[in-house]
Phi, psi and omega in degrees: 000316182300320180297319177299316179298315181304315182292325179290323180299330180294337181259011184254173176306134188296323180292316178297317180300320180295316179300313184289324174298318177297318179298318179293338176268014179063025175274153184284132178269129184281170177300315180300319179292323177299319178297320179300322179295328177293338183261020181278157176212167177059223183297327180298319178301312182293327179294326176301316178294318180297318181291318177300319180293321178296317179295319177303315182297317180295323185282313190231003178073203186261017180274133171255118183262157174206160178239140174272111184215174177225134173276133172234097177266094197282346172209149175251005180279131188211139179281344180268155178230074183286139185294341183262356190259119176257000184278319190282156175229146173292153185295345180271350186280153182295328189271012177287137176227160177211112182285131174293157184303322181296327178288323177298315180295319179301316180294320179295317181293318178300317180296317181298318179294338178266011175098004179292139176256351185219143164244135179255116186247114175215155182199182173287181180246091184288147178293156176058026180289135174293144184294341184259012182303310183298317180297317181297319178300313183294319180299317181294320178296313183293330178297319181276322185226079184300335185277346185287143179271125177263112176256095193219145166076109179291166175307325177299315180291322178299314179298317181295315179298320179294318180296314180294336181264001183052047181222173181280161176301316181300311182294324180292319177298322176299318179297318179298317180298316180295330182275354173125000177290128182261316178217161178249143169287134178271045179274189186065012180276322185045246172243128184278064176222118191296321181297320179291319178298321180297337177276307189275339182207064181302135180089352178288165180311137182283163177303315182300314181290323178300312181296322180297314180298314183297310182296322179294317178302312180300321181292338179266007180081018177259111177289157176222163168272176171224145185223166172211128175263126183229166177097024180239272181244354188283158176259168173304325177299317179299317181297313183295319178297324177297313180298321178297319178299317178299316181298318180295318178298316182297322177300323183281320190247329184067020188265355179277135177270334184196167173236134184233105172287133183237115181287135179296122175267112193269334196313307182254003182294126185306320185290336176272316183303320183257010178045057185285342182227139175296139174078013181292135183264161179258058180088168179288147174290169177305315179299317182295322179297312179299311182296322181298317178292318181293315181294323175299314178301314183293316185282333181265003178305142185082346186238314178234117185281332190252120174250119183257140174254160181255103178298331181297321183271329188256343183082170190287317184289319177295326177299320177299316178299318182296331176292346176257002180238033172111339180281152178226353185236135184270358183078213187243168177289331172070315178063308178234068176283121184244329193285310177290324180299316180293335179279352176116006177291137184255015188265009173094172185248000182210139168234132182283149178306320183294332178290318177299317181295319179297312182298324179289316181294325181301334179254020173078025179252167181254114179284148178210133173280136180238171167261186185295331180270012177070024170278129181287126180264319179213127177254129184258069183256007176246172183291324186286133181211101177289151175290139170286165178303319181294329179293334185280346182287121180263329182258095183288345182293345180299337181277351182076171179222168178297318181301324179283320186301319183288356180251356184280118185300319187292341178258005183299138180293129176267113182291114182292349182268002176255141178286000000 
């Protein structure tokens, strides 16, 4: 493969060839060089993908990993009104819900019985929330299912919980860890540029606080993921600067398990629906999606081995392409994906493990189930393949959907400000 790339590089733009040659030599690609890669076309564009794929192969081989997990978004009530979020509801709205702890535990237990090794717990930020809500949820889950991995609470939620508890971020993270939180999702990152955040999500966690939560978590031995939302108002420079910030944190802490580019789902997003900003885009183009994953692989080389794509946002066929443009991880089965679905994504709320394995094999890769820390649990490199418990489920409606959840009376949010 390298020889083929070498011969193609000789026919490409000399600056692009130099950047890609340096990347293949494991040299660090600068922000300026990353922006140049975003501006490629023709053979140069395809070479970015080829080089990202080559680096992926060297780092993680031909294995495509995935985790069997379930999302539990226990409330959609939120004090923030982010322009990209179609999931949240104001506390006065009819469609607000809040799952009681026993229902959260029931969902976690059901997932565990179906082979899930992880539950991902994230939600809105309800007003008047008690500071120990997150801890109580985790304790109850761990009491019933001590083996399940709790991947829970974004930096935004950590900051909110600490504020509601009148304590420091460090002390609050210690409390979460003691109550059973194993890792944090590195969401709420969007684009780590304060001016841009002030436009798309005024009042959301600041860049400074996001970095503080992440670094503090890492210092306490709590790994996190890292993410970037693109395809709205940001420029290629903004994307590349975001990736550089992630790289700098990783150099310092080593605490990120993966990087996940997340394409903006525009359909129901308030800032797109109501055209709140001039020049707002309806998500990344096909080229931008491919380049974002490839450039992330190239720029994070030596520091973050796992680049995850979002099947929920990109669909199955684009996910296969992304596995040839630097990505190596398929993410999770999810079971109850609500956030992208509520924003208008049409790719469903669950993908079965056998479907991930089929999609991986179709492009000549070896599927493998992993845990949250990327330890391989089962490698499917032989012909024989028994169905997982989740594969045997024929009626997916048993898990419920976001559209149904917001209409269930018994889970309706009780506004504490009403008599």
